[in-house]
Structure formats: C-alpha cells, structure tokens
C-alpha positions, 0 to 999 in steps of 0.5 A, spaced: 103 549 868 095 552 869 093 553 875 086 550 878 083 556 882 079 554 888 074 558 892 072 556 900 066 557 902 066 555 910 071 556 914 071 552 920 075 547 923 075 542 917 078 548 912 085 548 916 086 541 914 084 542 907 088 549 906 094 544 910 093 538 904 092 544 899 099 547 900 102 540 897 099 541 890 103 547 888 098 547 882 092 548 886 091 555 889 086 558 893 083 564 890 079 567 896 074 564 902 067 566 905 064 565 911 057 566 913 059 569 920 065 574 918 069 573 925 071 566 923 072 568 916 077 574 918 081 569 923 081 564 917 084 568 912 088 572 916 092 565 919 092 563 911 094 569 908 087 568 903 083 574 900 076 574 904 070 575 899 066 580 900 060 576 900 058 568 898 055 572 891 062 576 890 065 569 890 061 565 885 062 571 880 069 570 880 069 568 873 077 565 875 075 560 880 074 553 877 071 549 883 068 551 890 069 547 895 064 547 900 066 546 907 060 549 911 056 545 916 052 539 914 045 542 914 048 547 909 051 543 904 045 541 899 043 549 899 050 551 899 052 546 893 045 548 889 047 556 889 054 554 887 051 549 881 046 554 879 052 559 878 056 555 873 061 553 879 063 545 880 063 543 885 067 539 892 063 538 898 065 535 905 061 529 907 055 528 907 053 531 900 046 532 903 041 530 909 037 525 905 037 522 898 031 527 895 036 533 896 043 528 893 039 526 887 037 533 886 043 536 886 047 531 881 041 532 877 043 539 877 049 538 875 049 534 870 044 539 866 049 544 867 055 539 865 058 540 872 063 536 876 059 534 883 064 531 888 063 529 895 068 528 901 072 523 903 076 523 898 081 518 902 079 512 897 085 516 892 090 515 898 096 510 898 093 506 903 087 504 900 090 504 893 094 499 895 089 494 898 085 495 892 091 493 887 092 487 892 085 485 891 084 486 884 091 481 883 089 476 887 093 476 893 088 472 897 084 469 891 076 470 891 074 476 897 069 473 900 068 478 907 069 485 910 069 487 917 070 494 917 071 498 924 070 505 925 070 506 933 072 512 935 073 511 943 068 515 948 067 521 945 062 524 949 066 524 955 072 528 952 074 534 953 071 536 946 070 543 948 077 544 948 079 542 941 081 547 936 083 547 929 090 550 927 087 557 926 084 557 932 076 554 930 073 550 935 071 543 934 063 543 931 061 538 937 053 540 937 054 539 929 058 533 930 053 530 936 047 532 931 049 529 924 051 523 927 058 518 927 055 514 921 054 520 916 061 523 919 065 517 918 061 511 915 064 514 908 072 513 910 071 505 908 064 505 904 068 508 899 074 504 899 069 498 898 064 500 893 070 502 888 073 494 890 067 490 890 062 494 885 056 498 887 051 496 893 044 492 892 042 492 900 043 494 907 041 491 913 042 496 919 041 497 926 043 504 929 041 506 937 042 513 941 045 510 947 048 516 951 043 521 952 044 529 953 049 531 949 049 538 946 046 538 940 044 545 938 037 547 935 037 540 933 031 536 934 035 530 937 042 526 936 043 522 931 045 515 933 052 514 936 052 506 934 051 503 928 052 496 925 050 494 917 052 488 913 052 491 906 051 486 900 056 488 894 054 487 886 061 483 885 057 478 892 062 480 897 059 482 904 062 486 909 059 489 916 061 496 918 060 498 925 061 505 926 061 508 934 063 514 939 063 509 944 067 503 944 074 503 944 078 507 939 078 501 933 079 503 925 081 497 923 079 494 916 080 486 914 078 483 908 077 475 908 079 471 901 080 464 900 087 465 900 089 470 905 087 476 910 088 484 908 089 488 914 090 496 914 089 498 922 088 505 921 083 508 916 085 516 917 092 515 915 094 514 908 100 511 909 098 506 914 101 499 912 097 494 908 099 487 910 097 480 908 097 474 912 096 468 907 093 461 909 095 454 908 094 447 910 099 444 915 098 436 916 090 437 918 089 443 920 088 450 916 094 456 918 093 463 918 100 466 917 103 469 924 107 474 920 104 478 916 107 480 910 107 489 908 104 490 901 108 496 897 106 499 891 112 500 886 111 506 883 111 514 887 104 515 890 102 522 892 103 528 897 103 526 904 102 531 910 104 530 917 099 528 922 094 533 924 090 530 930 087 524 929 088 523 922 094 523 917 090 524 911 091 529 904 084 532 904 086 536 897 087 529 893 079 529 892 079 536 889 086 535 885 082 530 882 075 534 881 081 539 877 084 534 873 079 531 871 076 538 868 082 539 865 083 533 862 076 533 860 074 525 862 071 523 867 072 524 875 074 518 880 069 522 884 062 522 880 057 525 882 053 518 881 059 515 886 057 521 891 049 519 890 051 512 891 055 513 897 050 518 901 044 513 900 048 508 903 050 512 909 044 515 910 041 507 909 046 505 915 044 511 920 037 510 920 038 503 922 031 500 920 033 494 918 032 492 910 034 497 905 034 496 897 039 500 894 036 505 889 042 508 886 048 505 883 055 508 880 059 506 874 065 502 876 071 506 878 078 507 875 084 506 879 090 511 880 094 511 875 100 509 880 096 504 883 095 500 876 099 494 874 103 494 868 
C-alpha cells in the first residue's frame, strides 16, 4: 500500500484532534510539523513523535509530502494556503477557507491554475450520520423534503472556564481567536456542508446576527464577531432551511428535516455515529399524526474508522484529508472540491454578516455520496 504523506502547519489545539484521527488511517503518514511558535511545535512533536520541520520553507521543499494540512489560526489560513499552493502542494485547510470571499476565490483560482486539490473543513459530511441521513433523503424515506431546522447552540461559552481547557498534548483552547472569529464561522459549516450535499447549492441567504455579550477577550482584533446568528437558506432544489448558531443558548445540536411523509432527526452534529431517526406521518381518522416512536435508520455496509469522544466532539477529523488523498491517488475529483469550499465560505460569511438578503454568487457541482452509503 502506498502511503499518503502529509505535513502539518499549525500545532495548536485542533492539531491534536487531527493526530488522534489520523491514527485511524494507517495508510496516512504524518511526515513533519511546523509552527511559527517554536515552543508549540516542540510540545506537539514531542507528544506525537512527529519530526519537527526546520522551517516553513523546509517543510514545503519536501518532495515526499503529498498534502499540507493548514491548521493555523483563521487569520492565517489565506496566507498559509496561498504559500502552499504556490509551492505546488495540495492543501486541506481548517475552516474557514479564508476570512473574505475574494481571498477564498483567489485560492480556488490558484489551485485550478496549478492543477492542485484545495479542500476545507469540516469533513463531517463524509461521516456515517450525515451519509445515513443523506441516503434516507435520496431514497425518499420522508418524501419530498420541504423544510430543515438546524441548531448549533453551544451554551454560554463566555461564562465557561475556558482558560482551563487544553488539548491532549497541552495546547490551550484558543479562546481569543474563537471569540474574534465567531461561532458562525467556526460552527455553521457542520450543517451547511450536509445541507449543500443533500439539497444542492444555496441561491439566497437571509440572515441576522448580533454580538450580545460584551467584553469577550479577543486579543488584537478590532471587535468580537457575533455570538448569535440566524439564517434562512434557499436551495436550488426548493428546500428551505433555518440555521441558528450561538454561544449563548442551551446546548442543542439537532438537525430535523421535515418531509411530506415524515421527519428525520439527528441529535448530535459533532458525532459521526449519532443515530439518524425517522418519525412517520399518518392520518388517523380526522387527524394528522406524527409517530411518537422513532425508528433508527442504519446503513447496511461498514462505513469508516471511528474515534472516541474527546471534549465536545466524537468526530474523525481525518475523513477530509483521507478523501483528498484518495482523490489524488485515483485521479478523480475530490468530494471536497475547491468550488464546494468556496460556496461554503460565501454562505457562512453571509450568515455572519447578518445584514439581510444576500444573493449567492457561487455554486458548486453535485457531490457524490460515499461508496458505502450508495444504494444498489
């Protein structure tokens, strides 16, 4: 088996989640890691037994590296990914792809110019829960899907003891970045990616957002991002979704898809193994009844490697890098294409801006379900 060789740029909090996930793919080898802060790089490399790069240029000059994982802080995503692409490296970036649409578009054009793969997190779309729900929609288990309610509320994080949160290797939770970038840019993609795959490109976003809790620590940022957003999304297929993000309301990560014949329910977006449940609708005498008993839907084939829960998540963060490496090896388009990343970025930024109606300027091609989730 030919190993996919990757290098990591950015060894902060999220890098540990990637390392734990990458361990579930023996065909992927982490060649080296680099961080602009030497102490962070040393801590990470020592804990995970990864070779420390002698510099960013040295990491990029390694011809054995197939893919660079850009796990830097969001403000650095654009510059780091651009440098990697100009060096001829395929890139998988943590979310968001960039902090404005023009920069994201430039990265996509650069990747196309050099015939390189460019993908963006999150990759939970490739996980079992998302693929199971998607198969249920495709096969008509709920009839025509009319409406979606998606919740990404994380409880009152600004009052939580977040300064005590550390990753497995000891990296602190980057709370200044989290508050400056905002819960929408950080979290909306966990369901946006699912919905775009299921219902096609988004044509229009109507959004409102607010920064409701003052005095959040944001480092050198000019101001904190909104800590609440609510958007109505219109999809090419005709389905409409309402997506809410906050770090104020009680923890709620539910997704409900309302169709003509029933309702699909997923309780936990950050869990690849979250049960997908179906409640059917039926007429009883003169009433329309939604079944009080939910049936769990399961896929028939083995799916993907699972990782245990760490902190708030039980997700395999390596599903995205593995998909990109497979696409490169098989000379096929990646499910996580640059057009998909660009469309996701535009939609997420439109939601966070919260200034009313936004007509989307981008779209992405249809996405192929995972082989193990396709019907015969």
